[in-house]
DRENDO-1510 file (C-alpha; in Angstrom, 1 decimal, always signed):
<recs>
REC; n; res; u; v; w
REC; 1; UNK; +348.1; +192.0; +80.5 .
REC; 2; UNK; +348.5; +195.9; +81.3 .
REC; 3; UNK; +346.9; +199.0; +83.6 .
REC; 4; UNK; +348.1; +201.9; +82.5 .
REC; 5; UNK; +348.3; +204.4; +85.7 .
REC; 6; UNK; +348.2; +207.9; +83.6 .
REC; 7; UNK; +351.5; +209.5; +82.4 .
REC; 8; UNK; +353.2; +207.2; +82.9 .
REC; 9; UNK; +357.2; +207.8; +83.8 .
REC; 10; UNK; +358.2; +204.5; +86.1 .
REC; 11; UNK; +357.4; +201.1; +84.2 .
REC; 12; UNK; +358.2; +198.2; +86.8 .
REC; 13; UNK; +357.7; +194.8; +86.1 .
REC; 14; UNK; +355.6; +191.9; +88.6 .
REC; 15; UNK; +356.4; +188.7; +88.3 .
REC; 16; UNK; +353.7; +187.1; +90.1 .
REC; 17; UNK; +349.9; +185.5; +89.2 .
REC; 18; UNK; +349.3; +186.7; +93.2 .
REC; 19; UNK; +349.6; +190.1; +93.1 .
REC; 20; UNK; +346.7; +192.3; +91.7 .
REC; 21; UNK; +348.3; +195.5; +89.8 .
REC; 22; UNK; +345.2; +198.1; +90.5 .
REC; 23; UNK; +346.1; +197.2; +94.0 .
REC; 24; UNK; +350.2; +197.9; +94.4 .
REC; 25; UNK; +349.5; +201.0; +92.2 .
REC; 26; UNK; +348.3; +202.7; +95.2 .
REC; 27; UNK; +351.5; +201.9; +97.5 .
REC; 28; UNK; +353.5; +204.3; +95.0 .
REC; 29; UNK; +351.3; +207.6; +94.5 .
REC; 30; UNK; +355.1; +209.7; +94.8 .
REC; 31; UNK; +355.7; +209.2; +90.8 .
REC; 32; UNK; +353.3; +208.2; +88.1 .
REC; 33; UNK; +353.6; +204.2; +87.7 .
REC; 34; UNK; +353.4; +201.9; +85.7 .
REC; 35; UNK; +353.4; +198.1; +86.9 .
REC; 36; UNK; +353.2; +195.9; +84.0 .
REC; 37; UNK; +353.0; +191.4; +83.8 .
REC; 38; UNK; +355.8; +191.5; +81.4 .
REC; 39; UNK; +359.3; +192.0; +80.8 .
REC; 40; UNK; +360.4; +193.1; +77.5 .
REC; 41; UNK; +364.4; +191.8; +76.7 .
REC; 42; UNK; +364.7; +194.7; +74.4 .
REC; 43; UNK; +363.9; +197.5; +76.3 .
REC; 44; UNK; +363.6; +196.4; +80.0 .
REC; 45; UNK; +361.4; +198.1; +82.8 .
REC; 46; UNK; +362.8; +200.2; +85.8 .
REC; 47; UNK; +362.3; +197.9; +88.2 .
REC; 48; UNK; +361.3; +194.5; +89.1 .
REC; 49; UNK; +359.1; +192.7; +92.2 .
REC; 50; UNK; +359.1; +188.8; +92.5 .
REC; 51; UNK; +356.5; +187.1; +94.9 .
REC; 52; UNK; +356.4; +184.1; +93.2 .
REC; 53; UNK; +358.4; +181.0; +91.6 .
REC; 54; UNK; +360.4; +181.5; +88.7 .
REC; 55; UNK; +360.7; +179.8; +85.9 .
REC; 56; UNK; +362.5; +179.5; +82.6 .
REC; 57; UNK; +361.5; +182.3; +81.4 .
REC; 58; UNK; +361.2; +185.0; +84.7 .
REC; 59; UNK; +364.5; +183.5; +85.2 .
REC; 60; UNK; +366.1; +185.5; +81.7 .
REC; 61; UNK; +364.0; +188.3; +83.2 .
REC; 62; UNK; +366.4; +188.4; +86.1 .
REC; 63; UNK; +369.5; +187.5; +84.4 .
REC; 64; UNK; +368.5; +190.9; +82.1 .
REC; 65; UNK; +368.0; +192.7; +85.7 .
REC; 66; UNK; +370.9; +191.8; +87.3 .
REC; 67; UNK; +372.7; +192.5; +83.8 .
REC; 68; UNK; +371.0; +196.2; +83.6 .
REC; 69; UNK; +371.0; +196.5; +87.6 .
REC; 70; UNK; +367.9; +197.3; +87.8 .
REC; 71; UNK; +366.3; +197.2; +91.1 .
REC; 72; UNK; +364.5; +194.0; +92.4 .
REC; 73; UNK; +362.2; +193.3; +94.9 .
REC; 74; UNK; +361.4; +189.8; +95.8 .
REC; 75; UNK; +359.1; +188.7; +98.6 .
REC; 76; UNK; +356.9; +186.3; +99.8 .
REC; 77; UNK; +357.4; +183.2; +97.3 .
REC; 78; UNK; +360.2; +185.1; +95.5 .
REC; 79; UNK; +362.2; +186.2; +99.1 .
REC; 80; UNK; +363.5; +182.1; +98.6 .
REC; 81; UNK; +362.8; +182.4; +94.2 .
REC; 82; UNK; +365.6; +184.7; +93.6 .
REC; 83; UNK; +368.5; +182.7; +95.4 .
REC; 84; UNK; +367.1; +179.3; +94.9 .
REC; 85; UNK; +370.0; +177.9; +93.0 .
REC; 86; UNK; +372.3; +178.3; +96.0 .
REC; 87; UNK; +369.6; +177.3; +98.9 .
REC; 88; UNK; +369.5; +173.6; +101.2 .
REC; 89; UNK; +366.2; +173.9; +102.7 .
REC; 90; UNK; +363.9; +177.0; +104.1 .
REC; 91; UNK; +362.3; +177.0; +107.1 .
REC; 92; UNK; +358.5; +177.6; +108.4 .
REC; 93; UNK; +358.0; +179.5; +111.6 .
REC; 94; UNK; +355.1; +177.7; +113.1 .
REC; 95; UNK; +355.2; +180.8; +116.2 .
REC; 96; UNK; +352.7; +182.2; +116.3 .
REC; 97; UNK; +352.8; +184.6; +119.3 .
REC; 98; UNK; +355.8; +187.7; +119.8 .
REC; 99; UNK; +359.2; +187.7; +118.5 .
REC; 100; UNK; +362.4; +189.3; +118.5 .
REC; 101; UNK; +363.9; +190.3; +115.1 .
REC; 102; UNK; +367.3; +191.5; +114.8 .
REC; 103; UNK; +367.9; +194.5; +112.4 .
REC; 104; UNK; +371.5; +194.6; +110.8 .
REC; 105; UNK; +373.1; +198.0; +111.7 .
REC; 106; UNK; +374.8; +199.2; +108.2 .
REC; 107; UNK; +372.2; +197.6; +106.5 .
REC; 108; UNK; +370.3; +199.4; +104.1 .
REC; 109; UNK; +367.3; +198.2; +105.4 .
REC; 110; UNK; +367.9; +199.2; +108.6 .
REC; 111; UNK; +368.6; +203.0; +107.0 .
REC; 112; UNK; +365.4; +202.5; +105.3 .
REC; 113; UNK; +363.2; +201.2; +108.7 .
REC; 114; UNK; +364.9; +203.8; +111.1 .
REC; 115; UNK; +366.9; +201.8; +113.3 .
REC; 116; UNK; +368.7; +199.2; +114.1 .
REC; 117; UNK; +369.1; +196.0; +116.7 .
REC; 118; UNK; +366.6; +193.8; +118.1 .
REC; 119; UNK; +363.2; +194.8; +117.8 .
REC; 120; UNK; +359.6; +193.3; +119.3 .
REC; 121; UNK; +356.8; +192.6; +117.4 .
REC; 122; UNK; +354.2; +190.6; +117.2 .
REC; 123; UNK; +355.2; +190.3; +113.3 .
REC; 124; UNK; +356.4; +187.0; +112.4 .
REC; 125; UNK; +357.5; +186.1; +108.5 .
REC; 126; UNK; +356.5; +182.7; +107.8 .
REC; 127; UNK; +359.7; +181.9; +105.8 .
REC; 128; UNK; +363.2; +181.8; +106.8 .
REC; 129; UNK; +366.3; +180.6; +105.4 .
REC; 130; UNK; +369.9; +179.7; +107.2 .
REC; 131; UNK; +372.5; +182.6; +106.4 .
REC; 132; UNK; +374.3; +179.8; +104.3 .
REC; 133; UNK; +371.7; +179.9; +102.0 .
REC; 134; UNK; +372.8; +183.0; +100.8 .
REC; 135; UNK; +374.8; +183.8; +97.2 .
REC; 136; UNK; +378.3; +185.5; +97.4 .
REC; 137; UNK; +377.5; +189.5; +97.8 .
REC; 138; UNK; +374.4; +188.9; +99.6 .
REC; 139; UNK; +374.1; +189.1; +103.5 .
REC; 140; UNK; +371.3; +188.7; +106.5 .
REC; 141; UNK; +369.6; +192.2; +106.7 .
REC; 142; UNK; +366.6; +191.2; +109.4 .
REC; 143; UNK; +366.9; +188.1; +111.2 .
REC; 144; UNK; +364.7; +186.1; +113.6 .
REC; 145; UNK; +365.6; +185.2; +116.8 .
REC; 146; UNK; +366.5; +181.5; +115.7 .
REC; 147; UNK; +369.2; +183.6; +113.6 .
REC; 148; UNK; +367.7; +182.2; +110.5 .
REC; 149; UNK; +367.4; +185.1; +107.7 .
REC; 150; UNK; +364.0; +186.9; +107.0 .
REC; 151; UNK; +365.4; +189.7; +104.9 .
REC; 152; UNK; +368.5; +190.4; +102.8 .
REC; 153; UNK; +370.4; +192.4; +100.6 .
REC; 154; UNK; +373.4; +192.8; +98.1 .
REC; 155; UNK; +375.9; +194.3; +98.8 .
REC; 156; UNK; +377.2; +197.3; +96.7 .
REC; 157; UNK; +375.3; +200.0; +94.5 .
REC; 158; UNK; +372.8; +197.1; +93.0 .
REC; 159; UNK; +369.7; +197.6; +94.4 .
REC; 160; UNK; +368.1; +193.8; +95.5 .
REC; 161; UNK; +366.0; +193.1; +98.7 .
REC; 162; UNK; +364.3; +189.9; +99.5 .
REC; 163; UNK; +361.9; +190.0; +102.3 .
REC; 164; UNK; +359.7; +187.0; +103.3 .
REC; 165; UNK; +356.5; +189.2; +104.5 .
REC; 166; UNK; +353.6; +190.4; +102.2 .
REC; 167; UNK; +354.9; +194.2; +101.0 .
REC; 168; UNK; +351.6; +195.0; +100.8 .
REC; 169; UNK; +350.3; +194.2; +104.2 .
REC; 170; UNK; +349.8; +197.6; +105.6 .
REC; 171; UNK; +348.4; +196.2; +108.6 .
REC; 172; UNK; +350.6; +193.3; +110.3 .
REC; 173; UNK; +353.8; +195.4; +109.1 .
REC; 174; UNK; +356.4; +196.6; +112.2 .
REC; 175; UNK; +356.5; +200.7; +111.9 .
REC; 176; UNK; +358.3; +201.8; +109.4 .
REC; 177; UNK; +358.5; +198.4; +107.4 .
REC; 178; UNK; +356.5; +199.9; +105.2 .
REC; 179; UNK; +359.4; +202.1; +104.0 .
REC; 180; UNK; +361.1; +199.9; +102.1 .
REC; 181; UNK; +358.4; +199.3; +98.6 .
REC; 182; UNK; +358.9; +203.8; +98.6 .
REC; 183; UNK; +362.4; +203.1; +99.2 .
REC; 184; UNK; +362.2; +200.8; +96.3 .
REC; 185; UNK; +360.2; +203.1; +94.4 .
REC; 186; UNK; +362.3; +205.6; +94.4 .
REC; 187; UNK; +365.7; +203.4; +93.1 .
REC; 188; UNK; +363.6; +202.7; +90.5 .
REC; 189; UNK; +362.4; +206.2; +89.8 .
REC; 190; UNK; +366.6; +207.1; +89.7 .
REC; 191; UNK; +367.3; +204.9; +87.6 .
REC; 192; UNK; +365.3; +206.5; +85.1 .
REC; 193; UNK; +367.4; +209.3; +85.2 .
</recs>
C-alpha cells in the first residue's frame, strides 16, 4: 500500500511490516516525502529503511540500493539483517539499568549526534554485535559498555547506518539521537538532486 504525503519530492522505500508509514511521515517535515512499501528496481527510490529480516526479494532491493549508492538506514531487526551474511551471533542485552555508551570520535554518527566519547544514559538498546561481525568497510560507531556494537556505519561516501534501537522512539532516545533520521532524509534529498 502506498501512502502519499502531498506533492512528493522524495520517495523512500521501507522494508518492514512493523512500520506505520503514516506515523513515520511526521518525522520528515523538512521535505515532502513519500514512504512506500515496495521497491522498483528499474526506478529505485532515493532512500531505503530496513526494520526487519530480509528475504530473497528484499535482498535484491539491498543489492540495487548499494549499486545505486542509495542511503540506507537499518534499525531494530534491520540492524542485524543488513549484515546477516557475515554475522556469527547477536547478543541480547538484558540489563535494564543505566549504562554508558561510547560514540566513536570522527564517526559520521558522532558528528550528527553532536559529541563523542563516553556518555551516560538510561537508554539501553536490545541488540548488540561483536566487532568481528561487521563486513569490510563497516565500523562500529557506537559501542556499549561491554564493547559490543550498537550502531555501525559504512566508511566512504555511501551513507549506510545500522542502529539497534527504534529510531522513531522519541521518548526514550538520548539527546541528539533523533537527528539521525533527519540527516538520513537530508542524504536522500541530496541523492534526488
